[in-house]
N, C-alpha and C positions, 0 to 999 in steps of 0.2 A: 504494502500500500504506500501511496505518495500522496503528502498535501504541501503542494508547492505553491510558494506564493512570490510576489514580489513588492519590496519594502519602498520602491523607488517608483514616482510617476515615469510612463515613457511613451513617448509618440511613436507610433506604428505606423508603418506607410502601406497603401496599398499593394494586398499582396504578401505581403511579410508578418511572419510569427509572431505573436506574444512571447515574451522572455519570463524568465522565472529565473529570479537568482536565490532562494533558500528555498527549507520548507520546512513546513510545522511538525510532520509527522514523517518519515521512512522507513520502511523495511523491507525485506525482499530485494534491497537491490543483487543487482548480478553479481557484485565483489563478495557476495556473502554466500553462504551456504542454501541453496534451495532458492535461491534470487530468480528474480523474473524480470526488474524493471531496466532501465540503464534510460537515465537524465544527468547531464551535466550542467552546474549552477552556469548561469547565465547563456539557458539556451530555452529552446524554445521545443524542442524535439524531445519526445519522450517515445521507447521504445519496448515493447513486449516482446519478449524473447520466449516465452513457454506458452503453450497454448493453453485456451481455456475460453470463459466468457468473463467479462469484464466489464465495471458500471465505470464508466466517464462523467463527472460534473464538475463542471465552469462557472463560474460567476463574476462579475466583474463592474464596477462604473468606469461608464465610457463618456467623452464629448466629441462632440463633431469640431474639428479645427475650423471649420468653415459649416456653417447650417446647412445639413442636409442628410438623408438616412445614413445610417450605420449597419453595413450589415458581418459577423461574424459566422465563422464555422469551427466545427470540429471536423479535423480532416484526417484520413489516413493516408500515407504516401501522398501528400500533398491534393488528395481527391476529397471534397465535399462528403461529408455521410449523410444520409437522408436522416432527418430527423435531428440534426445537432447544426442546425443553423439557428443563429441568434441575429434578431434587425431590433433597431429603434429609432423614430422618427427623426431623430436630432434637428428638431426645428431650430436651437439656437446655439451659438458657436459657443465653446468653452463652458457651456451647462453639462453635466455630467448625469447620464440615465443608468440604471442597473440593467443588463443583460444576463441571462442563464439559461443553460440544456444540460439534461443529462442523458444520458444514450448508454443503451447496451450493446459491446464489441462481444464478435466472435475473433480470435486470433486461433488458425487452422495449425495441425498437429505439423511437425518440422518445419516453422514456419517463424518468423516474427513481422511487427507491424509497428511503424512510426506515426504517433500521432500528435498533433497540434493544434491551436485556435489560431487560426487566422484572421488578418485580416480583409474581408472581400468587397470593404467599402469601394468600390469604381475608381475615383480621382483625388479623393483627400485623404492626407492623414491622421487617425485619429489619436485621443490623447488615451489613454488609459491610466485611472488614479491607481494613487498606491491602493494596495490589497490584494490583486485578483489571484483568486484562487482555484483549484484544478486538483483534482483527488479523482486519482483512478484505485480501485479497489478487485480484488479478484472475487467471484462470487462465486465461479463454481469452474 
């Protein structure tokens, strides 16, 4: 399990991933016995290395740098996962709104998958406030 966070505000360009610079809880790292998760500090990549069913939960306060809709997605290998899309209208620049999503994903046998939170807002960067949180838990 991991509960990764970022304790600084960040600007995320269109097509880029949200980065996480720390964790509140981290178990089952690949460097430990029976581990299934790779995540490097200051990265937005979460690699699951063992088959199973996992729950991914993400929550953050986000603001447009220029007024307009914001779209984030939970992705696997860079591709959007159905049910992992988060949107907010972003009607006022620099005003934070909360987005969140929870999905179940299956990692197949003899495989690994890499998950990210991607800014799919088409043209403008967004600001992610202090404290975005992603939780990945193996459920089966």
